C-alpha positions in Angstrom: 18.2 10.4 32.6 18.7 8.4 36.1 16.5 5.0 36.6 14.9 4.4 39.5 13.5 1.1 40.9 10.3 1.5 42.5 9.3 -2.3 42.1 10.9 -5.5 44.0 8.9 -8.2 42.9 10.3 -10.8 45.0 9.2 -8.8 48.0 5.7 -9.1 47.4 3.9 -11.7 49.3 2.0 -14.4 47.5 -1.4 -15.8 48.3 -1.5 -19.0 49.9 -3.4 -21.8 48.2 -5.9 -23.5 50.1 -5.5 -27.6 49.1 -2.3 -26.7 47.0 -2.3 -29.8 45.1 0.7 -28.9 42.8 3.9 -30.6 43.0 7.0 -29.9 44.2 8.4 -29.9 40.6 5.5 -27.4 39.8 6.2 -24.9 42.5 9.8 -24.9 41.6 8.6 -24.3 37.8 6.2 -20.9 39.4 9.1 -19.3 41.1 11.9 -20.4 38.0 9.2 -18.9 35.4 8.1 -15.8 37.3 7.3 -13.2 34.8 7.7 -10.5 37.0 5.4 -7.0 37.2 3.8 -6.3 33.8 1.5 -3.5 31.9 2.4 -0.6 33.7 0.1 2.3 33.2 1.0 5.8 34.2 -2.3 7.8 36.0 -3.4 10.5 34.3 -1.6 12.8 36.9 1.2 10.9 36.6 2.0 10.7 40.4 1.2 6.9 40.0 1.6 3.5 37.9 -0.3 0.8 38.3 0.6 -2.7 37.4 -0.4 -6.4 37.3 1.8 -9.3 38.9 0.8 -12.8 39.4 -2.6 -12.2 38.4 -3.2 -9.5 41.4 -3.2 -5.3 40.5 -0.7 -3.4 42.3 -0.9 0.5 42.2 3.0 2.0 43.3 4.4 5.8 43.7 5.8 7.0 40.5 9.1 8.3 42.7 9.3 5.2 44.5 9.3 6.2 48.1 6.7 3.9 49.2 5.9 0.3 48.7 3.4 -0.9 46.0 -0.3 -0.7 47.2 -2.0 -4.0 46.5 -5.3 -3.0 45.2 -7.1 -6.4 44.2 -6.2 -10.1 45.3 -7.6 -12.9 43.9 -6.6 -16.4 43.0 -8.6 -15.6 39.5 -6.3 -13.5 37.0 -6.5 -9.9 36.2 -5.5 -8.4 33.7 -5.9 -4.6 31.5 -5.6 -2.6 33.9 -6.0 0.6 33.3 -7.1 4.5 34.6 -10.1 6.4 33.8 -8.9 9.1 31.9 -10.3 11.7 34.9 -8.2 9.3 37.2 -11.3 8.6 39.4 -11.7 5.1 38.6 -9.1 1.8 38.4 -10.8 -0.9 35.7 -9.5 -4.4 35.1 -10.4 -7.5 33.2 -11.5 -10.4 35.0 -13.1 -13.8 34.6 -14.1 -12.4 31.1 -15.8 -9.2 32.1 -14.5 -5.5 33.2 -14.6 -4.2 36.5 -13.9 -0.6 38.3 -12.7 0.9 41.2 -14.3 4.0 42.5 -10.9 5.5 43.8 -13.2 8.1 45.6 -15.5 6.1 47.2 -13.1 2.4 47.1 -16.5 0.9 46.1 -15.7 -2.0 43.4 -18.2 -3.4 41.2 -18.5 -5.9 38.0 -19.4 -3.0 34.7 -20.2 -6.1 32.1 -22.2 -9.9 33.1 -20.8 -12.0 30.3 -22.1 -15.0 31.3 -22.7 -17.6 28.4 -20.3 -20.3 28.4 -17.6 -19.9 25.4 -18.2 -16.2 25.5 -16.3 -13.4 26.8 -14.7 -9.8 27.1 -11.6 -9.7 24.9 -10.8 -5.7 25.9 -12.5 -2.3 26.5 -11.4 1.5 26.6 -12.4 4.3 28.3 -14.7 7.2 26.6 -13.0 10.5 26.7 -15.6 11.6 29.4 -14.9 8.4 32.1 -18.8 7.9 31.8 -18.4 4.9 29.3 -16.7 1.9 28.2 -16.4 0.7 24.8 -16.0 -3.3 24.9 -14.9 -5.8 22.8 -17.1 -9.3 23.1 -16.6 -13.0 21.1 -18.4 -16.0 20.8 -15.5 -19.1 20.8 -18.3 -21.7 21.2 -17.1 -23.2 17.8 -13.5 -23.8 18.7 -12.6 -27.4 18.7 -11.4 -29.6 21.7 -8.2 -31.3 20.9 -6.5 -33.4 23.3 -3.0 -32.9 24.3 -1.0 -35.6 26.5 1.5 -35.1 28.9 4.1 -38.1 28.9 6.5 -36.7 31.6 3.7 -38.0 34.4 3.9 -41.1 35.9 0.8 -41.7 34.0 -0.2 -39.9 30.8 -2.5 -37.4 31.6 -4.1 -35.5 28.9 -6.1 -32.6 28.4 -9.1 -30.5 26.2 -7.4 -27.2 25.1 -9.9 -25.2 23.3 -9.0 -24.1 19.6 -9.9 -22.8 16.2 -9.5 -24.8 13.3 -9.8 -23.6 9.4 -12.9 -24.7 7.7 -14.3 -26.3 11.3 -15.0 -22.8 13.3 -17.3 -19.9 13.1 -15.3 -16.9 14.9 -18.0 -14.0 16.2 -17.4 -10.8 17.6 -19.5 -7.4 18.6 -18.7 -3.9 20.1 -20.9 -2.5 22.6 -20.9 0.0 25.3 -21.6 0.4 28.9 -21.5 2.8 31.7 -19.3 3.1 34.2 -21.9 2.3 36.6 -22.5 -1.1 35.0 -25.6 -2.8 33.5 -26.6 -4.3 30.1 -23.8 -3.9 27.0 -25.5 -1.6 24.3 -24.4 -3.0 20.9 -23.0 -1.0 17.7 -25.5 -2.0 14.9 -24.7 -2.6 11.6 -21.3 -4.9 12.4 -21.0 -8.2 10.5 -21.3 -10.9 13.3 -18.5 -12.9 11.9 -16.5 -10.0 11.4 -13.0 -11.2 12.0 -10.6 -7.9 12.6 -12.0 -5.2 14.7 -10.1 -1.7 15.4 -12.0 0.6 17.3 -11.4 3.8 18.6 -13.3 7.4 20.7 -13.7 10.3 18.9 -11.9 12.9 21.2 -15.0 14.9 21.9 -16.6 11.5 23.0 -19.4 11.5 20.2 -18.6 8.8 18.0 -16.4 5.7 17.5 -14.2 4.8 14.3 -14.5 0.6 14.0 -12.4 -1.1 11.2 -13.9 -4.1 10.0 -12.8 -7.1 8.4 -15.1 -9.4 6.8 -14.9 -13.2 7.4 -12.9 -14.3 4.0 -10.4 -11.4 4.5 -11.2 -9.6 1.1 -12.9 -6.8 2.4 -12.7 -4.0 4.6 -14.6 -1.3 6.2 -14.2 1.6 8.2 -17.3 2.5 10.2 -18.4 5.6 12.1 -20.7 4.9 14.8 -23.4 7.7 16.9 -22.2 6.4 20.6 -25.9 7.5 21.4 -28.1 5.6 18.7 -25.2 3.1 18.0 -26.1 3.3 14.3 -23.1 3.2 12.7 -22.3 3.9 8.8 -19.7 3.1 6.3 -17.7 5.5 4.8 -14.5 3.6 3.3 -14.2 0.4 1.6 -11.8 -1.5 0.5 -11.8 -4.9 -1.8 -8.7 -7.5 -2.5 -8.5 -10.1 -5.0 -6.1 -11.8 -2.6 -6.5 -10.8 1.1 -6.9 -7.7 3.0 -3.5 -6.7 4.9 -4.3 -6.8 8.9 -2.3 -3.4 8.9 -5.0 -0.8 9.6 -4.6 1.5 12.4 -6.8 4.1 13.0 -6.6 7.4 14.6 -9.0 10.5 15.4 -8.2 14.4 14.5 -7.7 16.1 17.3 -10.9 18.0 16.5 -12.9 14.8 16.0 -13.9 15.9 12.6 -11.9 13.8 10.5 -10.0 10.3 10.4 -6.5 9.2 9.7 -6.5 5.2 8.5 -3.8 2.9 7.3 -4.0 1.1 4.0 -2.7 0.2 1.1 -4.8 1.3 -1.8 -2.3 2.1 -4.1 -0.1 -0.8 -3.7 1.8 0.5 -0.6 1.3 1.0 3.2 0.5 4.5 3.5 -1.5 6.7 6.0 -5.0 8.4 4.4 -7.3 11.0 6.2 -11.4 11.3 5.4 -13.8 13.6 6.7 -16.0 11.6 9.3 -19.0 11.6 7.0 -21.0 9.4 4.5 -19.6 10.0 1.1 -16.5 11.6 1.9 -13.5 11.5 -0.2 -10.4 10.3 1.4 -6.9 11.8 0.3 -3.5 10.6 0.3 -1.4 11.9 2.9 1.8 10.0 2.9 3.1 9.4 -0.6 5.9 7.2 -2.4 7.2 3.7 -3.1 7.8 2.9 0.4 5.6 1.8 3.3 4.3 3.7 6.2 5.3 1.0 9.4 2.9 3.0 12.0 1.9 6.2 12.9 -0.1 8.2 15.9 -1.0 11.4 16.6 0.0 13.1 20.2 -3.1 13.5 22.1 -2.8 17.6 22.2 -1.0 17.7 19.1 -2.3 17.8 15.1 0.9 16.8 13.9 1.3 13.0 13.1 4.2 10.7 14.5 5.2 8.2 11.6 7.2 5.3 11.0 8.5 4.7 7.6 10.9 2.5 5.3 11.1 5.7 3.5 15.1 5.1 3.2 15.5 1.2 3.3 12.9 -1.7 3.4 15.3 -3.7 6.1 14.8 -0.5 8.6 12.3 1.9 10.1 12.9 5.5 10.6 10.7 7.8 12.8 9.4 11.6 11.3 7.0 14.1 12.8 4.8 15.2 10.0 2.7 18.5 10.3 -0.5 19.5 9.2 1.5 21.5 6.9 3.1 19.3 5.3 5.8 19.7 7.0 8.4 16.9 8.0 10.8 16.3 10.5 13.5 13.0 10.8 13.6 12.3 14.6 15.8 9.1 14.0 19.5 10.3 13.7 22.4 9.8 11.4 24.8 8.2 13.4 26.5 5.5 11.4 25.9 1.7 12.3 29.5 1.1 13.7 29.6 4.0 16.1 29.5 3.6 19.9 25.9 4.6 19.7 25.0 3.1 16.3 22.1 4.5 13.9 19.2 5.2 15.9 16.6 3.6 14.3 17.9 1.1 11.9 15.9 -1.4 13.5 13.3 1.0 15.1 10.2 -0.7 17.2 8.5 1.6 18.0 8.1 5.7 18.9 6.6 7.1 21.7 5.8 10.6 21.5 4.6 12.8 24.7 1.1 14.4 24.7 1.9 17.7 23.4 3.6 16.1 20.6 7.0 18.1 21.4 9.4 15.3 22.6 9.5 11.3 21.6 11.2 8.2 22.6 12.6 6.0 20.2 12.6 2.6 20.9 15.1 0.8 18.9 17.8 -2.0 17.8 19.8 -3.3 15.1 21.8 -6.8 14.4 24.7 -5.5 17.0 22.4 -4.1 19.8 19.3 -5.4 21.4 16.7 -2.4 22.3 17.3 0.3 23.8 15.6 3.8 24.5 16.4 6.9 23.0 14.9 10.6 23.4 14.8 13.7 21.1 12.9 16.6 20.6 10.4 17.8 18.0 10.6 21.0 18.0 14.5 20.8 17.8 16.0 17.4 17.0 19.4 16.1 17.1 21.4 14.6 14.6 22.2 12.4 17.8 19.2 11.1 19.7 20.4 10.8 23.2 20.4 7.5 24.9 18.4 6.6 27.8 18.9 2.9 28.5 21.7 0.5 28.0 19.6 -3.1 28.3 22.7 -4.9 28.3 24.4 -6.5 30.9 28.6 -5.2 30.9 29.3 -8.7 29.4 27.6 -7.6 26.1 30.5 -5.6 25.1 32.7 -9.0 25.1 30.4 -10.8 22.8 32.2 -11.0 19.5 29.5 -10.2 16.9 29.9 -9.9 13.0 28.3 -6.9 11.2 26.0 -8.3 8.6 26.6 -6.8 5.3 23.0 -6.1 2.7 23.1 -8.1 -0.1 20.1 -8.5 -2.7 19.4 -11.2 -5.7 16.6 -11.6 -7.9 13.4 -13.9 -8.1 12.1 -16.6 -10.1 9.6 -13.8 -10.9 11.4 -10.9 -11.3 11.3 -9.2 -7.6 14.2 -7.8 -5.7 15.1 -9.8 -2.4 16.8 -8.6 -0.1 19.0 -10.3 2.8 22.2 -9.7 5.2 25.0 -11.8 4.9 27.3 -13.1 7.7 30.7 -14.1 7.0 33.6 -15.8 9.5 35.9 -12.9 9.8 39.1 -14.6 8.8 37.8 -16.1 5.5 40.6 -17.5 3.3 40.9 -16.7 0.0 41.0 -19.6 -2.2 38.9 -21.8 1.2 35.6 -22.9 0.2 32.7 -22.8 3.0 29.5 -23.9 3.5 26.6 -21.7 4.0 23.0 -21.2 5.2 19.6 -19.9 5.3 18.8 -18.5 9.0 15.2 -18.8 10.5 13.5 -18.4 7.4 10.3 -16.0 7.7 8.6 -13.0 6.3 10.4 -9.8 7.4 13.8 -12.4 8.8 16.4 -10.2 7.1 15.3 -6.7 8.5 18.1 -4.8 10.2 16.8 -5.9 13.8 18.2 -7.8 17.0 18.1 -11.4 16.5 20.6 -13.1 18.8 23.9 -14.6 18.8 23.5 -17.3 16.9 24.5 -16.1 13.2 27.4 -14.7 14.4 28.5 -17.8 16.5 27.9 -19.6 13.4 30.0 -17.7 11.2 32.8 -17.1 13.8 32.7 -20.4 15.5 31.8 -22.7 13.1 33.2 -21.2 9.9 29.8 -20.9 8.0 28.3 -18.4 5.8 24.7 -17.4 7.2 22.2 -15.4 5.3 19.0 -14.4 6.6 16.4 -13.5 3.7 13.8 -10.5 3.6 10.9 -13.9 2.5 7.5 -13.1 0.3 5.1 -11.6 2.6 7.6 -9.3 4.2 6.6 -5.6 4.5 8.6 -2.8 3.4 7.9 -3.7 -0.4 4.5 -2.9 -1.3 1.3 -5.0 -0.7 1.9 -7.1 -4.1 4.8 -8.7 -2.4 3.4 -8.5 0.9 0.6 -11.3 -0.4 2.2 -12.4 -3.2 2.0 -15.7 -1.6 -1.8 -15.8 -1.9 -2.6 -19.6 -2.3 1.0 -20.6 -2.8 2.6 -21.2 0.6 6.0 -23.0 0.3 5.9 -22.4 -3.5 6.5 -18.8 -4.1 8.5 -18.3 -1.1 10.1 -21.7 -1.9 12.0 -20.5 -5.5 13.1 -17.4 -3.2 15.1 -19.9 -1.2 16.3 -21.9 -4.5 17.1 -18.4 -5.6 19.2 -17.3 -2.4 21.0 -20.5 -2.9 21.6 -19.8 -6.5 23.3 -16.4 -5.1 25.3 -18.2 -2.7 26.4 -20.8 -4.4 28.0 -18.5 -7.3 30.0 -16.5 -4.5 33.4 -17.7 -4.7 33.9 -18.9 -1.2 31.1 -21.0 -0.9 31.2 -24.6 -1.6 28.1 -25.4 -3.8 27.3 -29.3 -2.3 27.0 -27.7 1.4 24.2 -25.1 1.4 21.4 -26.0 4.1 18.5 -24.2 5.5 16.2 -24.0 9.1 13.5 -22.3 10.0 10.8 -22.3 13.1 7.0 -22.3 12.4 5.9 -21.2 9.0 9.8 -21.1 8.9 9.9 -24.8 9.4 6.9 -25.8 6.9 9.1 -23.5 4.4 11.9 -25.9 5.1 10.1 -29.2 4.7 8.8 -27.5 1.1 12.0 -26.6 0.1 13.4 -30.2 1.0 10.3 -31.9 -0.7 9.3 -29.8 -3.5 13.0 -28.3 -4.6 15.2 -31.7 -4.1 19.1 -31.5 -4.7 19.3 -27.9 -3.6 20.3 -28.0 0.0 21.9 -30.6 1.3 20.3 -30.2 5.4 17.4 -28.9 6.6 16.1 -28.3 9.9 12.3 -27.6 10.3 11.3 -26.8 14.0 7.3 -26.9 15.0 6.3 -26.9 11.3 3.1 -27.0 9.5 2.6 -30.1 7.9 -1.3 -29.9 6.6 -2.6 -26.9 6.5 -5.8 -28.2 7.6 -5.1 -28.4 10.9 -4.0 -25.0 11.4 -6.3 -22.1 12.7 -8.5 -20.1 11.3 -7.7 -16.6 11.3 -3.9 -17.5 9.5 -4.9 -20.0 6.9 -8.3 -18.7 5.8 -6.2 -15.3 4.9 -4.1 -17.3 2.6 -5.8 -19.9 1.1 -9.3 -19.6 1.4 -11.4 -22.6 3.1 -10.6 -26.0 2.5 -13.6 -27.1 1.5 -13.5 -23.9 -1.1 -10.2 -24.3 -2.3 -8.9 -28.0 -1.9 -5.8 -27.6 -4.5 -4.2 -24.5 -2.8 -4.3 -26.7 0.7 -3.0 -29.8 -1.3 -0.1 -27.8 -3.1 0.6 -25.8 0.1 1.1 -28.7 2.7 4.3 -30.7 3.1 2.3 -34.2 3.9 1.4 -34.1 0.1 5.1 -34.5 -0.9 7.1 -36.4 1.8 8.1 -39.1 -1.1 10.5 -36.3 -2.6 13.3 -35.7 0.2 16.8 -36.5 -0.9 19.0 -34.4 1.7 19.3 -34.9 5.4 16.4 -33.2 7.3 15.8 -33.2 11.0 12.4 -32.3 12.7 11.9 -30.7 15.8 8.4 -30.3 17.7 7.3 -29.5 21.1 4.9 -32.0 22.3 2.3 -29.3 24.5 2.2 -27.1 21.4 -1.1 -26.3 20.6 -0.4 -23.7 17.8 1.6 -25.9 15.5 0.4 -29.0 17.1 2.6 -31.9 17.3 0.7 -34.2 15.2 2.0 -32.2 12.1 5.2 -33.8 13.0 3.5 -37.0 13.8 2.0 -37.4 10.7 5.0 -36.6 8.6 7.5 -38.9 10.7 4.6 -41.7 9.0 4.5 -40.8 5.6 8.4 -40.4 5.5 8.4 -43.8 7.0 6.3 -44.8 4.5 7.8 -43.1 1.6 11.4 -45.4 2.6 13.2 -42.2 3.7 15.8 -41.5 6.2 15.3 -38.2 8.3 16.1 -37.1 11.9 13.6 -36.3 14.4 13.6 -34.6 17.8 10.9 -33.6 20.0 10.7 -31.9 23.8 7.8 -33.5 26.0 7.2 -30.6 27.8 7.2 -27.9 25.3 4.8 -25.4 23.5 5.6 -24.2 20.4 8.2 -21.5 21.6 10.5 -24.3 23.2 11.5 -22.2 26.1 12.1 -23.5 28.9 15.3 -23.2 30.4 17.0 -26.3 29.7 15.2 -26.8 26.5 16.2 -23.3 25.1 19.8 -24.0 24.7 19.6 -27.6 24.0 17.5 -27.0 21.2 19.6 -24.3 19.3 22.7 -26.7 20.1 21.0 -29.2 18.1 20.5 -27.2 15.3 23.5 -25.8 15.3 25.1 -29.1 15.9 22.7 -30.5 12.6 23.9 -27.6 10.6 27.6 -27.9 11.2 27.4 -31.8 10.9 26.6 -31.7 7.2 27.7 -28.3 6.1 30.7 -27.4 8.7 34.7 -28.2 6.9 
C-alpha cells in the first residue's frame, strides 16, 4: 500500500525551440498549464513503465531507482504509446502514423505511411503475436473550416479550425492491418466506408478480428468477424432501431477465441450477450433483469467476466465477478455511505482486474468523496475492500459537505425520475427558501463526485439544490436512454417543469424563487425551458449553450435529430433560437469565445434574437476560453458569476 514516486516532471529538461516566436505570456502559460506525465503503460514483464510528457516518450523503472530514459525527442508530439505483447517493440503515434522502436536493435521505423491531406490514423492495436498492428483510419476532408477570432491580441487575429458540421460533413473510416516491418495497409473488406463508430478486438489466438460497425444514420449496428489473413469479414449479429442505436457496444473475445461477448440493449436494457463467432449463430443473453450493465471485461488469463451494473440502483454502479457457470460474486463491499470508508462503488468509475482474474481494483467515488482506488480479492472477497489511495489533501476533511438524499418524481409521460437533493443543514420550520436545478444534463443525478458547489449553495446561500437524472440518462433501459429522439429540449424540459413542481410542493420552498442552470447541453436545456415553459422558473444560467442544432457536429446531432434536410421540423422545434420571444424570467448567458465545440456564434445569434424580441437579459463572455472555461483565472470567476446570479434572484 505504500506509493513510490517514480517521476519528477519538473526535472525533465524542455526542448529548446529554434526561432521561438511565443510571447512571454504564452511561455508562462505553457508552464502554468503543464499537464504533467500521462498515459502510463506497464511493460509486459512489469519492470518498466512507458509514459508521455510534453509530446515526448519516456521509459522509467517501476521501482523508481533510476531516472526516466527519454526514448523519443521531437517537437512533433507523440501519443498512444504502447509495448508489443512480447515486449520487443515500443510503439507510438506521430504525425498521424504509427512508429515502432525495436528494443533489441534500437532501430526506429515508421510502420505506416498515410500521407493524403486531411487523412490520418486515429489508433492502433498490437496483434497477440506482436507481428502485426490493427490500425484505424479516417478521412476528414469534408470537415468545414471555421474562423474563431482572438480579440485579446493587440490586433485581432483569426485562424481557421476544422470541424464536422451536421449535414455538411461526410465522415469516413476504415480499419486494416499492417506488419510490424511496415508497408501498405491491407483493409478489412465489407466495412461501410461511412461507418461512424468502429470497435475492434483481436481474437486471443490472432486468427480473427471482431468489429462493431455503426451505420452513418446510427439506426443499425453490426457485429462482424474478419479473417486476419484474407481480411474478408462477415456479419454475425445485426441490431436496428427506429430511434438511434446507443453507442454502448463493447466487444470481448472468449479466452479460447471461439465466442464473443458483446454489449447491446436488444431486450430493452443494456446487457451482455454471447455468440459463437461463426455465421448463423444465435446470441444468448448472459446477464438478465431490468437493469443496465455499465461495463464489462474479461481478464486476460481467465474465463470469468468482471461486470459493472446498476442492478441495485440507477444512481450507482457495483462490481461483480461472473463465472461461466453463472456464479456471481459481489466485489463492491457493503459499508454504509456515511462511514469513514464509505460505500465503495456507489459512484464507481471502473474496475480493473488482474490478468489472472483473481484480484480487482475499484476506482470509486461518491457525492462526499472524490475518486480513489480500492482493492478486493475475487476468490475471497471482503465486505470492506482495502483502500489503497487517499487522493485528497488533508484540508479536504474540513470541507463542510452536505450529504444529499435521493428523491423521485413522475414525468408527464409517467416515467419515474430520480434525483439527489441538498438542503441547508439548519433549515428552520416555517421558513421558505429558494431552490435551483443544478448543472442539468443526462446522468447529473448519479451518486458521484461533482465538487463543492451544491453543498456551498445549500450551506452558505441557504438554497435547496436538486440534481436530476434527466432523459437519456443510462440505468433506466433503452427507452429512457433514447427517449428524447427528435425531441431535444422538449421531453426533458417537461421533466425540468416536473422537478420544479416537486420542489414547489415542499413546504420549505418559496414557489416564486426556483431557478435552474446548465452547461453545454444543460445550457441549451436552460434556454429551452426558459423560452418555451415561461413562468415556471424565475432565473436561469445557460453556459455554452447550443442555440441552433444546425451549427453542431455531425456525430452527436445526427444521432438524435437525423439530418437537417431530412428532418427540418425536429431541428426547428429543438432549437432555442426559434423561441426567443417566449422569455419571461431572468437569464444569464455565458460563453467562451474560443469555443470550437459549441460555437460562440450560437450565443451571439441568440443575443441578437433577444434584442429583436425586446427582451431583457444578461450575457458574459470569456475571450481566452474554450468550451470548458477552465483557465486558472476564468474557472473561479465563471462559477462565482453563476452563483451570484442565482443567489441574486433566488436567495433570501
